C-alpha positions in Angstrom: -66.8 -44.8 -57.2 -66.4 -41.2 -55.9 -63.1 -40.2 -54.5 -63.2 -37.9 -51.4 -61.1 -34.7 -51.3 -58.9 -36.2 -48.6 -58.2 -39.4 -50.6 -57.5 -37.3 -53.7 -55.0 -35.2 -51.8 -53.3 -38.3 -50.5 -53.1 -39.8 -54.0 -51.6 -36.7 -55.4 -49.0 -36.4 -52.6 -48.1 -40.0 -52.9 -47.4 -39.5 -56.6 -50.2 -41.9 -57.8 -51.6 -40.8 -61.2 -55.4 -40.9 -61.6 -55.3 -41.0 -65.4 -53.9 -43.8 -67.6 -50.1 -44.2 -67.4 -47.8 -42.7 -69.9 -46.2 -45.0 -72.5 -43.7 -47.3 -70.9 -40.4 -48.3 -72.5 -42.1 -51.6 -73.4 -44.9 -49.8 -75.1 -42.5 -47.7 -77.1 -40.6 -50.8 -78.1 -43.9 -52.4 -79.1 -44.8 -49.4 -81.3 -41.5 -49.5 -83.0 -41.8 -53.3 -83.6 -45.3 -52.8 -85.0 -44.2 -50.1 -87.4 -41.3 -52.3 -88.6 -43.8 -55.1 -89.3 -45.8 -52.8 -91.5 -48.4 -51.5 -89.1 -49.4 -48.4 -87.3 -49.6 -47.9 -83.5 -50.5 -44.9 -81.4 -51.9 -44.1 -77.9 -55.7 -43.7 -77.8 -55.3 -40.2 -76.2 -53.0 -37.9 -74.4 -53.7 -39.4 -71.0 -54.6 -42.9 -72.3 -51.6 -45.0 -73.1 -53.6 -48.0 -74.5 -52.6 -48.6 -78.1 -54.6 -48.5 -81.3 -53.0 -50.8 -83.8 -53.8 -51.0 -87.5 -52.4 -53.2 -90.3 -55.1 -52.7 -92.8 -53.3 -49.8 -94.6 -49.9 -51.5 -94.7 -47.9 -51.6 -97.9 -46.5 -54.9 -96.7 -48.2 -58.3 -96.8 -49.7 -58.9 -93.4 -49.8 -62.6 -92.5 -50.2 -64.9 -89.5 -46.5 -64.6 -88.8 -46.9 -60.8 -88.6 -49.2 -61.0 -85.6 -46.4 -62.4 -83.5 -45.3 -58.8 -82.9 -48.4 -58.2 -80.8 -48.5 -61.6 -78.9 -49.3 -61.1 -75.2 -49.4 -57.3 -75.7 -52.0 -56.6 -72.9 -51.9 -52.8 -73.6 -53.4 -53.1 -77.2 -56.9 -51.7 -77.1 -57.9 -52.0 -80.8 -56.5 -54.0 -83.7 -57.5 -53.6 -87.3 -56.7 -56.5 -89.6 -59.2 -55.7 -92.3 -58.3 -57.2 -95.7 -55.1 -58.7 -94.6 -53.8 -62.3 -95.2 -54.3 -63.5 -91.7 -56.1 -66.7 -91.1 -57.5 -68.8 -88.2 -53.9 -69.7 -87.2 -52.9 -66.1 -86.8 -55.7 -65.4 -84.3 -54.0 -67.8 -81.9 -51.5 -65.0 -81.4 -54.2 -62.8 -80.0 -55.2 -64.9 -77.0 -52.9 -62.9 -74.7 -54.4 -59.5 -75.6 -56.4 -59.2 -72.4 -57.0 -55.5 -73.0 -58.3 -55.8 -76.6 -61.7 -54.1 -76.9 -62.0 -53.7 -80.7 -61.1 -56.2 -83.4 -61.5 -55.8 -87.2 -61.4 -59.1 -89.1 -63.5 -58.1 -92.1 -62.5 -59.4 -95.5 -60.0 -62.0 -94.2 -59.8 -65.8 -94.4 -61.0 -66.2 -90.8 -63.5 -69.0 -90.2 -65.4 -70.5 -87.2 -62.2 -72.1 -86.0 -60.5 -68.7 -85.7 -63.2 -67.3 -83.5 -62.4 -70.1 -81.0 -59.2 -68.2 -80.2 -61.2 -65.1 -79.2 -63.3 -66.8 -76.5 -60.8 -65.9 -73.8 -60.6 -62.1 -74.5 -62.2 -60.6 -71.4 -62.4 -57.0 -72.7 -63.6 -57.5 -76.2 -66.5 -55.1 -77.0 -66.5 -54.8 -80.8 -65.9 -57.5 -83.5 -66.3 -57.2 -87.2 -66.3 -60.4 -89.3 -67.9 -58.9 -92.4 -67.3 -60.9 -95.6 -65.7 -63.9 -93.9 -66.5 -67.6 -93.7 -67.9 -67.4 -90.2 -71.2 -69.3 -89.6 -73.6 -69.9 -86.8 -71.2 -72.5 -85.4 -68.5 -69.8 -85.0 -70.8 -67.5 -83.0 -71.0 -70.1 -80.3 -67.4 -69.4 -79.4 -68.4 -65.9 -78.5 -71.1 -66.9 -75.9 -68.9 -66.2 -72.9 -67.7 -62.8 -74.1 -70.1 -60.9 -71.8 -68.4 -57.6 -72.7 -69.2 -57.9 -76.4 -71.6 -55.2 -77.4 -71.3 -54.9 -81.2 -70.8 -57.6 -83.9 -70.9 -57.1 -87.6 -71.8 -60.2 -89.7 -72.6 -58.7 -93.1 -72.1 -61.1 -96.0 -71.4 -64.2 -93.9 -73.6 -67.3 -93.7 -74.7 -66.4 -90.1 -78.5 -66.9 -89.8 -81.2 -65.5 -87.6 -81.1 -68.7 -85.5 -77.4 -68.2 -84.9 -77.8 -64.6 -84.0 -80.7 -65.3 -81.6 -78.6 -68.0 -79.8 -75.8 -65.5 -79.3 -78.3 -62.8 -78.1 -79.6 -65.2 -75.6 -76.1 -65.6 -74.2 -75.3 -61.9 -74.4 -78.6 -59.9 -74.1 -76.8 -56.5 -74.5 -75.2 -57.3 -77.8 -76.1 -55.5 -81.0 -75.6 -57.6 -84.2 -75.5 -56.0 -87.6 -77.5 -56.9 -89.5 -80.1 -58.1 -86.9 -82.1 -60.6 -89.0 -84.9 -60.9 -86.5 -85.4 -57.1 -86.1 -85.0 -56.7 -89.9 -87.6 -59.4 -90.5 -90.0 -57.9 -87.9 -89.5 -54.5 -89.5 -90.2 -55.9 -92.9 -93.3 -57.6 -91.6 -94.6 -54.3 -90.1 -93.7 -52.4 -93.3 -95.3 -55.1 -95.5 -98.5 -55.2 -93.4 -98.7 -51.4 -93.5 -98.1 -51.5 -97.3 -100.9 -54.1 -97.6 -103.3 -52.0 -95.6 -102.4 -48.9 -97.6 -102.9 -50.8 -100.8 -106.3 -52.2 -99.6 -107.3 -48.6 -98.8 -106.1 -47.6 -102.3 -108.4 -50.3 -103.7 -111.3 -48.9 -101.8 -110.5 -45.4 -103.0 -110.3 -46.6 -106.6 -113.7 -48.4 -106.2 -115.3 -45.1 -105.0 -113.6 -43.2 -107.9 -115.0 -45.8 -110.4 -118.5 -45.3 -109.0 -118.1 -41.5 -109.2 -116.7 -41.8 -112.7 -119.7 -43.7 -113.7 -121.8 -40.7 -112.7 -119.5 -38.4 -114.6 -119.9 -40.5 -117.7 -123.7 -40.3 -117.5 -123.5 -36.6 -117.0 -121.0 -35.9 -119.7 -122.8 -38.2 -122.1 -126.1 -36.4 -121.5 -124.4 -33.0 -122.0 -122.7 -34.2 -125.1 -126.1 -35.5 -126.5 -127.8 -32.2 -125.7 -125.0 -30.2 -127.2 -125.1 -32.4 -130.3 -128.8 -31.8 -130.6 -128.4 -28.0 -130.4 -125.6 -28.1 -132.9 -127.8 -30.3 -135.3 -130.7 -27.8 -135.0 -128.4 -24.8 -135.6 -126.8 -26.6 -138.6 -130.2 -27.5 -140.0 -131.4 -23.9 -139.8 -128.2 -22.8 -141.5 -128.5 -25.5 -144.2 -132.1 -24.4 -144.9 -131.1 -20.8 -145.3 -128.2 -21.9 -147.5 -130.6 -23.8 -149.8 -132.9 -20.8 -149.9 -129.9 -18.7 -151.1 -128.9 -21.4 -153.6 -132.5 -21.4 -155.0 -132.5 -17.6 -155.2 -129.2 -17.7 -157.1 -130.6 -20.2 -159.5 -133.7 -18.1 -160.0 -131.6 -15.0 -160.6 -129.5 -16.9 -163.1 -132.6 -18.0 -165.0 -134.1 -14.5 -164.9 -130.8 -13.0 -166.2 -130.7 -15.6 -169.0 -134.3 -14.8 -169.9 -133.5 -11.1 -170.2 -130.5 -11.8 -172.3 -132.4 -14.2 -174.6 -135.3 -11.7 -175.0 -132.9 -8.8 -175.8 -131.1 -11.0 -178.4 -134.4 -11.5 -180.2 -135.4 -8.4 -182.2 -139.0 -9.6 -182.2 -139.3 -9.7 -178.4 -142.0 -7.3 -177.2 -140.7 -4.5 -175.0 -143.2 -5.5 -172.4 -141.8 -9.0 -172.2 -138.3 -7.6 -171.8 -139.5 -5.3 -169.0 -141.2 -8.1 -167.3 -138.1 -10.3 -167.5 -135.9 -7.4 -166.1 -138.4 -7.0 -163.3 -138.2 -10.7 -162.4 -134.4 -10.5 -162.4 -134.5 -7.5 -160.1 -136.8 -9.4 -157.7 -134.5 -12.4 -157.8 -131.6 -10.1 -156.8 -133.7 -8.9 -153.9 -134.4 -12.4 -152.9 -130.7 -13.2 -153.0 -129.8 -10.2 -150.9 -132.5 -11.2 -148.3 -131.3 -14.8 -148.2 -127.7 -13.7 -147.8 -128.7 -11.3 -145.0 -130.5 -14.1 -143.3 -127.6 -16.6 -143.5 -125.0 -14.3 -141.8 -126.6 -14.3 -138.4 -126.9 -18.0 -138.5 -123.2 -18.8 -139.1 -121.8 -17.8 -135.8 -124.4 -19.6 -133.6 -123.8 -22.7 -135.8 -120.1 -22.5 -135.3 -120.5 -22.0 -131.5 -122.9 -24.8 -131.3 -120.5 -27.1 -133.1 -117.6 -26.0 -130.8 -119.7 -26.7 -127.7 -120.8 -30.1 -129.1 -117.2 -31.0 -129.9 -116.0 -30.0 -126.4 -118.9 -31.9 -124.8 -118.1 -35.0 -126.8 -114.4 -34.7 -125.9 -115.3 -34.6 -122.2 -117.6 -37.6 -122.6 -114.8 -39.5 -124.4 -112.3 -38.5 -121.7 -114.7 -39.7 -119.0 -114.9 -43.1 -120.6 -111.1 -43.3 -121.0 -110.7 -42.3 -117.3 -113.0 -45.1 -116.3 -111.0 -47.6 -118.2 -107.8 -46.3 -116.6 -109.4 -46.5 -113.1 -110.5 -50.1 -113.7 -107.0 -51.0 -114.8 -105.5 -49.4 -111.8 -108.0 -51.1 -109.6 -107.2 -54.5 -111.0 -103.5 -53.8 -110.4 -104.1 -52.5 -106.9 -106.2 -55.6 -106.0 -103.5 -57.9 -107.2 -100.8 -55.9 -105.4 -102.8 -55.9 -102.2 -103.3 -59.6 -102.3 -99.6 -60.2 -102.9 -98.6 -57.9 -100.0 -101.1 -59.7 -97.7 -99.7 -63.1 -98.7 -96.1 -61.9 -98.1 -97.0 -60.4 -94.7 -98.6 -63.7 -93.7 -95.6 -65.7 -94.8 -93.2 -63.4 -93.0 -95.3 -63.6 -89.8 -95.1 -67.4 -89.8 -91.3 -67.5 -90.1 
């Protein structure tokens, strides 16, 4: 509601404060009592005298009896009892906290019965019962808390059904975790994952077909390269045999010359003929050697190409095997995700 300038002036002149009141003597006394009990208490802000009270960091044991210090303290805005020794009985001390907006009960012994004591808190906006014994039955005690906007139920036995009942009573509430939203999110993510995996299956199928073509091409290339290599090697082998034959002929000619010279009765003409034959054999060797050298490099290159072509062909076959394995795994995963999505959708 907007305040007119005239009304504002009247309020100022009459001494009426527009902001929250300063701490009263009763508030100061309450702060002192809370501190003596092992808690902490302070105003929310400079111009807001509502109190923020915390017992969760106390070096004293905080029990149900401790909460008597805040009984009927309407100026308490927030109360943190996390991890204390309070129980359902202690929450009965909070029924008079009509200004309480935030309440931390996580990691306490509070159960459904304790939440019944909170049903009359008209200003409660935030409630945390993380890691307590609260169940769906306990949430029914909160149905009339129309101001409640946030509820934490991690690690309780609260179910989706219990949450949905409370959300029907308080549509504006946010519950963490929200099982229905989490389930719906999981369904969406699972459906998307199933679709992605199905697409992956299609992609792998296309890759398998393409890989089949690659195998045909690399196998043909390998076969052609092997043929070229075989021809080059055959030519080299033939030249090598020619050289070997020339070497053998030269050795025989040299022996004939030696034998003739060793025989004093050998005719000079025979010796000359043998030496001529040896010389011709040497020429044949030199010609054969000269013919081999140009053949070695092409044969080596042809072998290298044949080896590389075979390697590519082998890799293509291995790749196909890998793709088939991946495809089988993807088909299985896609089916599992589809089944999971269908099951989640039915819940």
